[in-house]
N, C-alpha and C positions, 0 to 999 in steps of 0.2 A: 504494500500500500504506500502511496505517496503522501508524505506528511510535510512536503515543502511548503513553507509559509508563503502566503500571497504578499505582494508588495505592500498592501495596506496593513497586513498583520505585522510585517517586519517593521514598518514605520511606527506602529502602535507600541511595540516593545521598546524601540529606541527612544521614543518620546517619553516613556515611563522611566527609562534609565536616566534621561536628562532631568526629568522632574525630581527623581530621587536625589540626584546630586545638588540640584538647585535648592530644594526644600530641606536638604540635610536629613534624609530619612533615617540614616543610621543613628544620628543623635536623637531624633524624634522617637525612634523605637525604644531607646534606652530610657527616655523621659516617660513614655507611656507605661513601660514596665515598672518603673519606680513609683510613679504617682497613681497609676490606675485610671488616668484621665483619658477618655475617648477623644480622638482628634476630630471634633465636629467641624473645625474650620476647613478640613479637607473636603468635606461634602460639596461645598460650593465650588471649589476648584475642580473636583472631579466632574461635576455637572457641566461646568464650562468647557471641559475637554470632551464632553460627549461620552464619558465612561459609565454614567448611570443610565441604566435601561438600554444599553447598546443592543441587547438581544430582543428587546420588546418591539411590538408592531409599530411601524413608522406613522401610521395614522393616529397613534396616541402619543406621539413624541419620541418614540424609540428610534433606533438606527436600523433595525431589521438585520443585525449582524448574526453570524453563526455562533453556536455555543462555544466553538473552539476559540474564537476571538476573546470571549469573556474569560475562558480558562487561561489563556495566555496572559491577560492583564492581571488576573488574580495571582497567578504564579509569580509574576515579576514583582508585584507589590508585597507579596508574602515573604519574599526574600529578606525583607526588612522587618516587617511586623504583620501579624494576622489582623491586628486592629486597624492598621492602615489599609489593608486589603478588604476589610469587612464591608464598607459601603458598596464597592463594586460587586462583591459576592452577593449581597442581599438584593441588589437591584437588577441582577442578571440571571442568577441561577437559583435564587431563593423562591419563596412562596409566591412572589409577584408573578412568576411564570404561570402558576395555576390560574390566576386572574386573567392574564393575557390570553391563555389558551382555552380556558373553559368558562370564564366569567361572562356575565351579561354585558350588553352594550353599555348600560348605565354604569355598571361597576368599572368597566374599562375607562370610560370617559371621566369618571370621578377620581380614580386612583392613579392610573398609569402616568398621565402627564405630570402631576406633582412629584411622582417618584423620579421621573427623568430630570426634573428641575431641582431635586434634592430637598423638596419641601415635605414629602411624605416618605415613610419607610415602612416596609411590611415584614413582620416576623412570623415564623411558623410556630405554632403551639400544639405539640403532639404529646410529649411524654407526661405521664402521670405517676404518682407514687407507686402504683401497682401495675403500671402498663407502660413498658418501654419497648423492649424487643417484641413483646406480645401485644402488638398494637390493637389487635381485634378485641382486647379485653377492656377497652376504654369505658369508663363510667361517667365521665363528663357527658351531659346530655341536654338536648333541647326538647321542650314540650310545645306542641302546637296550641296556640291560644286564638285561633281563628284569624285575627288580623295581624298577629305578630308571633314570634317565638320567644320562649323564656329559657335562658341558658344558665345552668348550674354545674359547678364542678371546680376542680383545681388542676392546674398544670405546673410542672416543675421543669427546671433547666431550660428555660426559654431564652435563647440568645436574642439580645435586643430588648429583653423584658424591661419595662419601665421607661424606655427611651423611644421605642418605635411608636409610630402614630396609629398603625393598624396591625391586627393579628389575625392570621388565618388559623382558626381553631378547629382542630379535628375533634368531632363530637358524635355522639350517638343520637339518633333521632328516635324519640319515644322509647319503646321497649323492644325494638327490633334487635334480635340477638346476632352475634357474630359480625363478620365484615359487611354483611348486607345492610346493617343499620347505621354504618358509619358514613358521614359526609363531612362537609366543612362549611363554616360560616365566617363572616368577617365581623370581628369585634373591634370597636374603635375606642381608643384611649379617651377617657372622660365619660364613658357611658355610666349611668348610675348603677351601682352594684359591682362594677368592674374595678378591682383594686390589685395592688402589687405588694409582694413581700419584699424583704430586704435584699439588697444586692449581694449576690454570692461572691465568696472569695475562694478562688481555685488555685491549684498548684501552678498553673500557667495561664496564658491568655489574659493577662492583666490588661485592663482597658476595654475588654469586650463585655458590655453590659449583659447581665443574666440574672433572672429572678423568677420566683413563683408568681403565678397568676391566679386570682380568685374570682370566681363568677357566682354572685349571689342574686339570683332572680334578675339577671340582666336581660333587658328587653331588646331583642334582636329583630329589626325589620325583616320581613320575609324576602325583600329584595337584596338582603345581605347573604343569602345562601349562594355559595359558589359551586359546591359539589353536593348533589342530592344523594340520599341513601340509595344504595344499589350501584353506585358508580365509584366504589372504593378503588377499583383498578386505576382510575384516572389519577387519584391522589398518589398512588405508588409509582405510576409511570413518570409523572413530573418530578417526584422525589428522586428519581434516578439522575435527573439533571443536577439536583443539589448534591448528590453523592459525587458527581464529577467535580463539582466545586470544592467539596471536602478534600478530594484527592489532589486538586490543584493547590490547595493550601499546603499539603504535604510536600508537593514538588517545590514550592517556594521555600519552605523552611529548610528542606534538605539541600536545595541549591545554594541557599545563603550559607549554610554550614560548610558545604563543600568548598565554596570560594574562600571563606575565611580560613579554613584549614590549609588550603593550597597556598595561599599567600603567606601564611605563618610558616609553613614548611620551607618556603623559599628563603626566608630571611632569618629564621631561628637557627643558631649554630650550636653544635655540640661536638666535642672532640675535634675542634678546629675546622669544621665544615658545616654547610647548611644541612639540616636534618633530612631534606629531600634526597640527599645522596645515599641515605641508608635504605637498604632493600625492604626492610620492614615497613617503612613509611611509604615506599613506592607501591608495595602490595596493597596497603590500606587505601591509598589514593585510587588505585586502579579498581578496587572492589567498590568503593564509593561511587565512582563515575559510572560503573556498569549497572549498579542497582538503580541509580538515579535515571539513567537513560532507559532502562527496562520499564520502570514505572511510568516515565514520560510517554513512552510509546503506547502503553496500555491506556493511559488517560486520554491521550490525543486520539487514539482509535475510537474510544467510546464517544468522545465529543464530536470528532470529525465525521465519523460514520453516520451520525444522526443528522448532519447538516443543520437545518434550522428546526428539525423535529425533535423526536424523543430518542434518547439513546437506548440501546439494547440493555435489558435487565442483566443479562449474562455479562456483557462487556463492562457495564458500569459497576457491577458487584465485584468482578475480578479486578478492575482497575483500582477501586477504593480499597479493597482488602490488601492488595499488594503494596499500594502506596502507603497505607497506614503502618505496615510492618517495615517498609523501606525507610521511612523517615526516622523511626526510632533507631534503626541500625546505623544509618548514616550520621545522625547527630551524635550518637555514642562514639563512633569511630573518630569523628572530628574532634570531640572532646579529648579523646585519647592522644591524638596528635598534638593538641595544645598542652597536654600534661596538666600540671597543677594550675596553670593559668586558665585552662578550660573550665575549671571549677570556681573561678573567681567571677564576681559580679562586675569586675572591671572590663570583662570581655563578654561578647554577645553569646558565646556558646552555651553557657548554663541556662540562659533564657530559652534558646532554641531547643535544648533538650527537654525543658519543662513543657514548652508549647507543643512539641511533637507528640506528647502522650495523649493529648486531648482528642485527636481526630479519629483514633480507633475506637473511641467510646461514643462519639456523636454520629448521627446519621446511619445507625445500624452497626452493631458490634462486629468485630472480625469473625466471631464464631457464628453469628446469625447469617452473615453474608456467605460464609463457607457452606452452611447448611442449604442456603438458596442455590449456590453453585452445584452442590452435590445432587440436589433434586433435579436440576437440569441435565447433569451428566448421566444420572441413572434413569431419567424419565419418569420420576415418581415424586410425590410429596411425602416428606417425612414429618409426621404429626408429633409435635413436641409435647402434646398433652397426654399421650398414651405411654 
């Protein structure tokens, strides 16, 4: 398969490299990690460059670009910080794609143009205290009250929680059991009964907002239904685009760690010569480059093969699971090349190691993705409840 970038895609990557130097993203990344402050000032800059909503439909303010273009942008920005890449992620491969692909005309007109301008942001709200990997066990539910819906429940680990303006809430409709009863509605920040928990403090991803969401008899207009019960497959199909974005974050972190380790090995001396002269370091560098390239090919295949549509579940699951493992291995190796300095907060490696751990937990665990892959390999479903 030909993964040669188009002229426009090459220009996109180069423009982001220039922006990173101009805006001093390396320094900004360290500041974000230390303070936990999200770089809101970048949202307007990204909007001005056309990075927000680049994959969304042109008639609603988007650029109509392929998913691969968004993946390239996320990867390049995540080399510095996942928080820096977050606005591009959310506006291109996040839940806003559900609205773009399956939403009503009114929903698209209301939400998509402000997303592209950086005025709105949309977060996905899936996980519950007792329903993460087992998504079909959701208990958050809506009840039909004739002229509106009433939403009740709790969501946890919502990235963007408390900061996003809109939330795509995966919910059960009435008492319909299993996946057939699950759909999605839009909850807007400020709706009566919709409140937020405290901001989470994680091992890594400092600066990325995340908190619990509480829904206490929240009145949801019926025109806010995006996915109706019975269309659960649509939610999962578009979620595979988000999984490609997750994998792109891994590519960025690993790519950043690889570059840092390479430059360090060229200038750090031991026993009278640069450590890149030692075979052990050469082997580690070669293995890092190979793993990074292998993951990149899998992720690009999943994104490029879909064009502007939906990626294959098989390809997206394989790309994400491999990238999630790769980023841990590459950042660990990079830290080893740095030696004691890699463990110091004066250098970016320890942050990259921490950030790398998150992505194998979000968007479907490694184990669940491998079960999905095994089901496709053997041509059967493996019921985890039995």
